[in-house]
Structure formats: structure tokens, C-alpha cells
C-alpha angles and dihedrals in degrees: 000000000000124000117266111270135186129239133191112246116271097038119114122227122221121208089196094064119088089195097094106182135182089287139117121350103261121158104232091343131132130231140192135272125227138205124249113244104193139089110288143174124256128208141173107249128014117285115189123201115195122222093264093053092045092052094044101042107024106032130077136178120236125175090345094308128109118229133192108221120186131190108269095044106281111145132176135173113239127217108231102184133053087217090069112119091238090065106078095187119036093196109192092344098263139079116244116205129209116268112242090215090059092047090052090046091052090049092050090056095052109115099206132102101254099172090110093044128088135183142160110218119205117193103208121221089202134019124258117255091221091061125358094208134082116269144185137205137165105322095345137095125182114194111201123209127244129231089238130038111289119237122230090248092052093050094047096047096046095046095047091049091053090046087055089061091053091049090051094050089050102042105021107031119181090253089066096089094167092052093049091048090054091048092048092051091051092046096043094234127140133201094244095064103017113054141119092271095050127100111297096259091051097054111112092224091056093046089052093049091050091047089053093050094047096045102038108019123101127253095275090053091056105037098137097041095227139109129217095256105057091177093073129062119279107257096246089057093057108093113229096008095111092049093046094053094045090045090063090063091049091049092051090053091055096048117094112250138180094243122190114249133187137209122200132213128204094245094057101263120132137200125202132195144175136175126262131043104266111132118221139151113255117220121209118203135184122232092271092057097255112145110238103180145352111220128206116229127241117205124205139151091285096053135264125332139182132194127207122191094204096256130117126235090276093055095253119139109249111234099190117109100215126057136168126215131190138164115247092230090062095236114134099017124235135304126213111213128195103206123217119243 
């Protein structure tokens, strides 16, 4: 049984969906996930921030209200009390966040080549007022808390579903009309019934995310053996679907890309570069996910470059040995750098 969640009025709950989100108050019921439609960061690899880090490093209070503010400009008000009118079921009177260890465990069990996929995962201490449920967008996953403790199965299934959205945005973007046509033929879905404006279960993005969870998620992500849309075939029964989805990752690996590269120097400084001429800030993080610096780009005939002197935003020399860097526009992915002493 999943913990009781809350849902804004007008949203339909689905007992077939293991992804129980912070949605309508259903005793033991399941509800649907949604995609994030806002600017978001993209990274190579999966970086998970726990609720404490999210609150400490990415939230701020303004006029008595708490806001989640992410690099790149995304900003949402958070609901800090279960007595708020937007929360239709207060549960046990507290918000219960995802456990980073469970998210990492769910990620470790995913049977999909993720080397081309990147996401920054924020475990929220409180839900967003805009939408109480978890969400995902290009390179970003927001995991919303429940109003009762979250089971291992709930956390695994919800995270893997949201990861499926990130995989889709990376490997099968909406602009890939040929790829979507091939997927639709395999899945037996048509534009008339299955489209972005349809009921949640009939949206192609949601079908994809459920396919990803069912085909590539671990046992805890698929405890009940169902998907949200019970009217279509279970993913393992669709011949060629597994190969098609994995083939997208293989195809991405073979395509030329302006990957981000790094060069190290003995005194701790780093330089970064990628092809092309697109300007973007480059964020540098430590292994815990704390942003150390935001670097301005320099464009020349060879592409785009950034230089980091090894100091954080406060001017202090960073002593850690491992850092991650990624452009905010998501082009080029992320590099992990082991710095020299």
C-alpha cells in the first residue's frame, strides 16, 4: 500500500499506477506523475540532492514564503505545512521526503545504458504550490514528499518513472518525428487518441515513462506488475519495444557530439571546452552537489571554453579532489574531474 497523498481537484487517480505522487487523498490508492514544464538544468550522469541539501542550498525565504530556486532561473513556491488549504489530506501532519539512499538504490537497479543521459535530482522537503506532485523535465527531476512515510516500492517506482521522462527528452525529443512515429507504431498508439492534450494515461510521454519503468526498472520499481494505462499492452508483451528503446542509446553514442572536455593543472585550476559557438554559463559542483562556481564562456574559432581557478564563489580555494562541471544549456553533458594535488 502506498502512503496517503494529496491531489488538486480535477485530477484523476489511477489504481494501476505504482507511481503514487503527492496527489489526491486516496487511502491505499495510486495516482499519476506529471512532467515538469519549466527551464531546467541538464547534466551528464545523475546527481541526487537530498532534502537537507535542497533546503539549505536551493531554497530561500521571501516575504514569509519559502521558494525553491534552481540554477538557470526556475523558481517555485513551496508549501511548508500540511494544514495549507492546497493540501487536501494532511496525512499524519508532516511531509515525508524521499530517501536519497533509496533513490540511488533504484538508480543502481536500472537496466538501461545511461551514459548519454543526465539529470539533476532534487529531493524536495516540501511540495511545490504550483503542482503538489513529483515532476521531470529535460535534465531535471523533482521528487515531492508524501504526507505519510514513503515505502521503498513507492520511491523506486516514482523515481524510475521520472527518470524515464529524462531519458525520453534526451534520446527521443519531440522534434524527432521519425523516432516517435516508429515508437507509436510499435506501441499501437495514434495521434487522435494518444496526444499531449489527452487524459494523463494516454499521453505518449507518460506511456514512454511507464514503458521505461516496466522494462528497465528494478524489482521494487515494478512490484505490482502493472502500468498506468491498463488499456494498452504491458511493455514486455510488445515485440521489439525493449530493443527499440535501448537502440536509441546506442544511436546517441554513435552520433558526433560537441562533448564537454576538461584539462587539469597541478595547482588545482581547470579549463573546459566544447565545440560549437553556443554561449552558456558553466557550473562547477563538488561531489556533494554544492555549486562552487559559475563560469563565463569564451568563444573562439575552436569552440567554447571556460577557465576555473579552483576557488569557490567566496574566493576560497576548494580542497576537494573530485568536481563535476556542466553547461547550463545542457549541450555537451558533464565531465567528472579528479583534480591533482
